Backbone bond lengths (Angstrom), bond angles and torsions (degrees), N, CA, C in turn:
res aa  C-N    CA-C-N  psi(-1)  N-CA   C-N-CA  omega(-1)  CA-C   N-CA-C  phi
1 M - - - 1.446 - - 1.527 108.25 -
2 E 1.326 114.72 122.54 1.458 121.19 -179.11 1.527 109.82 -95.82
3 I 1.317 116.08 132.89 1.469 121.35 176.27 1.518 107.41 -97.87
4 K 1.341 114.84 126.40 1.459 120.75 -178.46 1.519 110.42 -125.47
5 K 1.322 115.36 158.93 1.456 121.65 176.69 1.524 108.44 -95.79
6 C 1.320 116.44 128.96 1.463 122.31 179.83 1.534 109.38 -64.05
7 L 1.325 116.47 129.18 1.458 120.98 -179.98 1.521 112.63 -69.48
8 R 1.306 116.52 -20.49 1.467 119.57 -176.72 1.527 112.41 -92.17
9 C 1.341 117.61 -51.33 1.470 119.96 -174.27 1.527 113.76 -109.35
10 G 1.320 116.63 -15.35 1.459 119.96 178.14 1.510 115.38 89.53
11 S 1.330 118.08 -2.71 1.464 119.64 179.78 1.526 110.07 -74.54
12 L 1.319 115.53 159.63 1.455 120.74 177.49 1.522 109.02 -85.46
13 H 1.331 115.92 141.28 1.469 119.75 -179.24 1.515 109.34 -149.52
14 T 1.321 115.25 164.11 1.468 121.22 179.06 1.525 111.69 -120.01
15 T 1.314 117.44 7.96 1.461 120.50 -179.43 1.523 110.20 -76.52
16 E 1.327 115.90 162.36 1.455 119.57 175.87 1.518 108.76 -71.51
17 G 1.286 116.38 154.75 1.461 120.55 -179.44 1.513 111.15 95.13
18 D 1.331 114.30 -178.69 1.461 120.51 -175.06 1.524 114.03 -95.38
19 V 1.336 116.62 -7.10 1.467 119.63 -178.70 1.527 110.45 -127.27
20 C 1.333 115.13 158.45 1.464 120.44 178.79 1.533 109.93 -72.83
21 R 1.325 116.30 172.60 1.481 120.16 -177.69 1.525 112.46 -58.91
22 E 1.335 116.23 -44.29 1.465 120.02 -178.13 1.530 110.88 -62.68
23 C 1.314 115.96 -42.51 1.465 120.11 -178.77 1.523 111.68 -74.07
24 A 1.324 117.74 -28.13 1.467 120.60 176.38 1.530 109.84 -62.10
25 I 1.324 116.49 -37.95 1.473 120.71 177.59 1.520 109.69 -64.88
26 K 1.341 116.64 -44.65 1.468 121.06 178.76 1.525 110.53 -64.50
27 D 1.334 116.58 -41.46 1.466 120.71 178.43 1.525 110.95 -59.68
28 N 1.317 116.87 -44.61 1.467 120.40 179.90 1.520 111.27 -59.49
29 A 1.329 116.62 -42.42 1.470 120.74 179.29 1.528 110.85 -64.76
30 E 1.331 116.25 -40.35 1.464 119.36 -179.47 1.527 112.19 -71.24
31 V 1.310 117.35 -34.74 1.465 120.22 177.41 1.530 109.55 -65.03
32 I 1.318 117.16 -37.43 1.467 120.82 176.28 1.532 109.90 -62.56
33 K 1.353 116.84 -43.16 1.465 120.59 176.81 1.523 110.48 -60.95
34 L 1.337 116.34 -45.26 1.456 121.65 -178.63 1.530 110.72 -61.13
35 K 1.320 117.33 -44.36 1.460 121.06 178.16 1.524 110.92 -61.28
36 G 1.333 116.40 -38.71 1.459 120.65 177.89 1.518 111.82 -62.99
37 V 1.322 116.38 -43.64 1.465 120.71 178.74 1.524 110.45 -64.88
38 L 1.323 116.88 -42.67 1.465 120.30 179.82 1.531 111.68 -65.58
39 S 1.322 116.67 -35.06 1.468 119.68 -179.36 1.530 112.04 -70.96
40 E 1.337 116.76 -22.25 1.471 120.80 177.54 1.520 111.56 -73.47
41 G 1.321 116.90 -17.15 1.457 121.36 -176.66 1.522 109.91 89.97
42 F 1.317 115.38 168.87 1.461 120.23 -177.85 1.515 108.80 -155.11
43 E 1.324 116.09 158.47 1.456 121.90 -178.66 1.518 110.83 -80.22
44 I 1.308 115.70 155.89 1.457 120.95 172.69 1.522 107.65 -59.34
45 G 1.313 116.84 137.08 1.460 120.98 179.15 1.518 114.02 92.43
46 T 1.331 118.19 1.51 1.455 121.06 177.14 1.522 108.91 -62.44
47 T 1.326 116.31 131.61 1.463 121.27 -179.06 1.520 110.61 -101.76
48 K 1.319 115.59 170.49 1.465 119.93 175.51 1.518 110.27 -59.74
49 Q 1.326 116.79 -38.95 1.465 120.42 179.52 1.527 110.42 -62.52
50 D 1.331 116.78 -44.51 1.470 120.70 177.81 1.525 110.90 -58.99
51 L 1.323 115.24 -44.92 1.466 121.34 -178.86 1.524 111.15 -64.27
52 A 1.330 117.02 -43.77 1.466 121.22 179.46 1.524 110.79 -61.44
53 I 1.322 116.44 -43.55 1.474 120.58 179.70 1.522 110.48 -63.67
54 K 1.325 116.25 -46.72 1.466 120.32 -178.31 1.531 111.44 -63.13
55 A 1.348 116.81 -36.75 1.464 120.76 -179.33 1.530 112.15 -84.45
56 G 1.330 117.13 -13.84 1.463 120.20 -179.64 1.520 112.86 73.87
57 I 1.331 116.38 34.89 1.461 120.61 179.53 1.532 109.36 -127.25
58 T 1.317 116.43 161.89 1.456 119.61 -179.41 1.527 110.56 -76.81
59 A 1.327 115.47 154.65 1.467 120.56 177.88 1.530 110.46 -62.50
60 K 1.325 117.11 -36.38 1.467 121.21 179.39 1.531 110.35 -60.82
61 N 1.321 116.47 -47.35 1.470 119.74 179.61 1.528 111.17 -69.20
62 L 1.334 117.33 -38.91 1.461 120.21 177.76 1.532 110.41 -57.19
63 N 1.318 116.97 -44.88 1.466 120.37 179.43 1.530 111.27 -61.39
64 R 1.323 116.90 -38.73 1.473 120.07 176.94 1.524 110.85 -63.30
65 Y 1.332 115.93 -45.78 1.460 120.30 -177.53 1.530 111.31 -64.52
66 L 1.331 117.23 -40.79 1.458 120.71 -177.51 1.525 112.49 -67.95
67 Q 1.327 117.50 -15.74 1.466 121.18 176.26 1.527 111.88 -81.21
68 A 1.319 117.05 -13.64 1.471 120.92 -179.67 1.526 110.18 -68.68
69 E 1.310 115.63 150.96 1.461 121.68 -177.76 1.526 112.59 -58.20
70 E 1.334 117.00 -34.77 1.468 119.15 -177.55 1.527 112.65 -65.16
71 F 1.331 117.36 -17.70 1.461 120.86 178.61 1.528 111.86 -109.53
72 S 1.322 117.43 13.37 1.465 119.61 -179.73 1.527 109.14 -62.45
73 G 1.294 115.81 142.60 1.455 120.40 -178.72 1.512 113.83 89.34
74 I 1.319 117.92 -6.50 1.463 121.34 177.64 1.515 107.37 -99.07
75 Y 1.331 116.31 125.73 1.463 120.32 -179.76 1.520 109.84 -128.56
76 F 1.313 115.54 133.46 1.458 123.12 172.33 1.514 107.23 -130.18
77 P 1.340 118.16 132.16 1.460 119.20 177.42 1.527 110.62 -68.34
78 E 1.328 115.38 154.90 1.470 120.13 177.56 1.523 110.08 -65.25
79 T 1.322 116.34 -43.95 1.467 121.48 -177.90 1.524 109.13 -130.46
80 S 1.304 114.72 165.54 1.456 120.68 -177.60 1.526 111.07 -77.91
81 S 1.315 115.37 141.78 1.457 120.39 173.64 1.530 109.66 -98.35
82 N 1.317 115.69 9.77 1.457 122.41 -179.12 1.522 108.78 -77.16
83 I 1.312 116.90 99.29 1.457 121.91 -176.96 1.517 108.70 -101.01
84 G 1.300 116.41 136.10 1.452 120.99 176.80 1.514 113.90 80.07
85 G 1.300 118.03 10.34 1.457 121.43 175.29 1.517 113.85 74.79
86 I 1.312 117.91 17.84 1.465 120.13 179.28 1.524 108.63 -76.95
87 N 1.290 116.73 128.17 1.465 121.09 177.61 1.516 107.72 -80.94
88 E 1.337 116.33 112.63 1.468 121.65 -175.52 1.535 110.87 -59.52
89 K 1.322 116.89 -37.11 1.452 119.80 -177.65 1.531 110.53 -64.61
90 K 1.319 116.37 -43.05 1.455 119.97 178.29 1.520 111.01 -67.59
91 A 1.328 117.14 -37.75 1.456 121.03 -178.47 1.528 110.89 -62.39
92 E 1.331 117.41 -31.81 1.467 120.96 -179.54 1.523 112.54 -74.09
93 L 1.330 117.76 -21.13 1.460 121.62 -173.51 1.523 113.70 -82.89
94 K 1.308 120.15 1.59 1.469 122.59 -176.88 1.455 112.44 -51.76
């Protein structure tokens, strides 16, 4: 039996996975929220911070979730590359 530290709350646990049982329940609920936000669509230039705020989850947990296989191929920059307040979506419509 391997004792591990929960990546979410820091408690020690022996369950499979990276989080304890209590946090696994919370993770499942947050992943459902994240999927809901992603299914609504998002604007060009959306960052991880924007996504975390919209989904109501921490950036730390968002980064963990985005590493899962079910989210492979999805990329969000850490910060915006939008310099000078130019709306990228409008700039493309010229």
